[in-house]
C-alpha positions in Angstrom: -18.1 23.1 -4.1 -15.6 24.6 -6.8 -16.6 26.4 -9.9 -18.8 23.4 -11.8 -16.6 22.0 -14.6 -18.5 21.4 -17.8 -17.1 18.8 -20.1 -19.8 18.6 -22.8 -19.4 15.8 -25.0 -20.2 16.2 -28.9 -17.9 19.3 -30.0 -14.6 20.4 -30.1 -13.1 22.9 -27.9 -13.3 25.5 -30.2 -16.9 25.2 -30.6 -20.0 25.9 -28.5 -18.6 27.1 -25.1 -21.5 26.3 -22.9 -25.3 25.3 -23.1 -27.9 27.8 -21.4 -31.3 26.1 -22.3 -32.1 22.8 -23.9 -34.8 20.4 -24.3 -33.6 17.0 -23.2 -34.7 13.8 -21.2 -32.3 12.8 -18.2 -31.7 9.1 -18.6 -29.7 8.7 -15.6 -27.3 10.3 -13.1 -23.9 8.7 -11.9 -22.2 10.0 -9.1 -18.4 9.3 -7.6 -17.0 9.7 -11.2 -13.2 10.5 -11.0 -12.2 13.6 -12.8 -9.4 15.9 -13.1 -10.4 18.1 -10.5 -11.8 15.4 -8.0 -15.2 13.6 -8.0 -17.6 14.5 -10.3 -21.4 13.7 -11.3 -22.2 12.5 -14.4 -25.5 13.5 -16.1 -26.6 11.5 -19.2 -29.2 13.0 -21.4 -31.2 12.0 -24.2 -33.4 13.3 -27.0 -31.7 16.3 -26.7 -32.2 19.6 -28.6 -30.3 22.6 -27.8 -32.3 25.9 -27.6 -29.9 28.4 -26.3 -25.9 28.6 -25.7 -23.4 31.4 -25.0 -22.1 32.0 -28.3 -25.7 31.8 -30.0 -24.5 28.6 -32.0 -26.6 25.9 -31.9 -25.6 22.3 -32.6 -27.2 19.0 -32.9 -25.5 16.1 -30.3 -24.6 13.0 -31.9 -27.5 10.7 -31.7 -29.5 12.9 -29.6 -27.1 12.2 -26.6 -25.3 14.5 -24.4 -23.2 13.9 -21.1 -22.4 16.5 -18.6 -20.0 16.5 -15.7 -20.1 18.6 -12.7 -17.8 18.7 -9.4 -19.4 16.7 -6.8 -19.9 18.2 -2.9 -21.4 17.1 0.2 -20.8 20.2 1.8 -23.0 22.9 2.8 -23.2 25.8 0.7 -21.6 23.8 -2.3 -23.0 24.0 -6.0 -24.3 20.7 -5.5 -26.7 21.8 -2.6 -28.0 24.8 -4.7 -28.6 22.5 -7.4 -30.8 20.0 -5.5 -32.6 22.8 -3.9 -33.6 24.0 -7.3 -34.3 20.6 -8.7 -36.7 19.9 -5.2 -38.6 22.9 -5.8 -39.1 21.9 -9.5 -40.1 18.3 -8.3 -42.6 19.9 -5.7 -44.0 22.0 -8.1 -44.8 19.5 -10.6 -45.7 16.9 -8.1 -42.9 14.7 -9.2 -41.0 12.3 -6.9 -37.9 13.8 -5.2 -34.9 14.2 -7.3 -33.0 12.6 -8.9 -35.8 10.1 -9.3 -38.3 12.5 -10.3 -36.5 14.2 -13.3 -35.2 10.6 -14.7 -37.0 10.0 -17.8 -39.3 12.8 -18.0 -39.0 15.1 -21.2 -38.0 18.7 -19.9 -36.7 22.1 -20.6 -33.2 22.8 -18.6 -31.8 25.9 -18.1 -28.6 26.8 -16.7 -28.6 28.4 -13.3 -25.2 30.2 -11.6 -24.9 30.6 -7.9 -22.3 33.7 -7.1 -20.3 32.9 -3.8 -20.2 35.7 -1.4 -16.4 37.0 -0.9 -13.2 36.5 -2.6 -12.7 35.8 -6.1 -14.3 32.1 -6.6 -16.0 31.4 -9.6 -19.7 31.0 -9.7 -21.1 27.3 -9.6 -22.6 26.5 -12.8 -25.6 23.7 -13.0 -28.7 22.8 -15.2 -32.0 23.2 -13.7 -35.3 21.8 -15.0 -37.8 24.5 -15.7 -40.6 22.8 -17.4 -42.3 19.5 -18.3 -42.8 19.1 -22.1 -43.9 15.9 -22.2 -45.8 12.9 -20.6 -44.5 12.0 -17.0 -43.9 8.2 -17.0 -46.2 6.6 -14.5 -43.4 5.2 -12.2 -41.7 8.5 -11.8 -44.9 10.5 -10.6 -45.6 11.3 -7.2 -48.1 10.0 -5.0 -49.4 12.2 -1.5 -48.2 9.1 0.7 -44.6 8.4 -0.3 -43.4 12.0 -2.1 -41.6 14.6 0.2 -42.1 15.0 4.3 -45.6 15.3 5.4 -47.6 18.4 4.2 -46.1 21.5 5.8 -48.3 23.9 7.0 -46.9 27.5 8.4 -48.9 30.2 10.2 -49.5 33.6 8.2 -47.1 35.3 11.3 -44.6 32.9 9.9 -44.9 33.3 6.2 -44.9 37.2 6.6 -41.8 36.9 9.1 -39.8 34.8 6.3 -40.9 37.1 3.3 -39.9 40.3 5.6 -36.5 38.9 5.9 -35.8 38.2 2.2 -37.4 41.5 1.2 -35.0 43.3 3.9 -31.9 41.3 2.4 -33.3 41.9 -1.5 -32.6 38.3 -2.1 -30.5 35.8 0.0 -28.8 32.6 0.0 -30.0 29.6 2.2 -27.0 30.5 4.6 -28.0 34.1 5.3 -31.5 33.1 5.5 -30.6 30.5 8.3 -28.8 33.2 10.4 -31.9 35.8 10.3 -34.2 32.7 11.5 -32.4 32.5 14.6 -33.5 36.2 15.4 -37.1 35.3 15.1 -39.5 35.1 18.0 -39.6 31.6 19.5 -43.2 30.9 18.2 -42.0 31.7 14.6 -38.8 29.5 15.2 -41.3 26.7 16.7 -43.4 27.0 13.7 -40.3 26.5 11.1 -39.3 23.5 13.2 -42.6 21.9 12.5 -41.6 22.1 8.6 -38.5 19.9 9.5 -36.2 22.8 8.5 -35.5 25.6 6.9 -35.2 24.7 3.5 -38.6 22.8 3.4 -40.0 26.1 4.8 -38.6 28.2 2.1 -39.7 25.4 -0.3 -43.2 25.4 0.9 -43.1 29.2 0.2 -42.0 28.7 -3.3 -45.0 26.4 -3.6 -47.4 28.9 -2.4 -45.9 31.7 -5.0 -44.9 33.9 -2.0 -41.1 33.5 -2.7 -39.0 32.9 -5.5 -36.1 30.8 -5.9 -33.3 31.5 -8.6 -29.6 31.7 -9.2 -29.3 30.3 -5.6 -31.3 33.1 -3.9 -34.5 33.3 -2.4 -36.7 36.8 -2.7 -40.2 37.6 -2.4 -42.2 36.9 -5.5 -43.3 40.6 -5.8 -39.6 41.7 -5.7 
């Protein structure tokens, strides 16, 4: 997508420029909200406590409520795609239902991440990502093995090593670059990745195992 456009409620244009870390509960999300730069996604937070900002200036949102807007896109390699991937990794790790339901109504620490696009002068996409559960998870949002993500993923050690080697050789890669490298793998490895449904699922599985890290839209070996 185009650069993420944040329109945080609760302060004037001369105040805080950007929230980078906060404690909050995501009450709801709304899609297809018309905005100045096209369709936007609306994220409604409650019980908000601002922990960090770009300027270092903290503030208290009125009533503890905060609304954020972000450009919306269903295209590959868009900011939305990287945001959803980060949310999915978190939900898998914390055994929550898939997003967005898995993060609705759950007290969380949120941090702003950026994805820098390759080539050109395109501004990075910015989005909030859950990083830590700080309260009880409502039972109706919790995950169950039978209904959560796809069936459990199992990858051979050969496949795991091949994926980590690619990430190590590229010093961290966005999903698009990893996909291109995967086409060069031997047939058994490509077949094994196919059993994991797709490349993102295989990568997320390695994140769960602690072999790979996903940060700022990039996958890299955990010990890099």
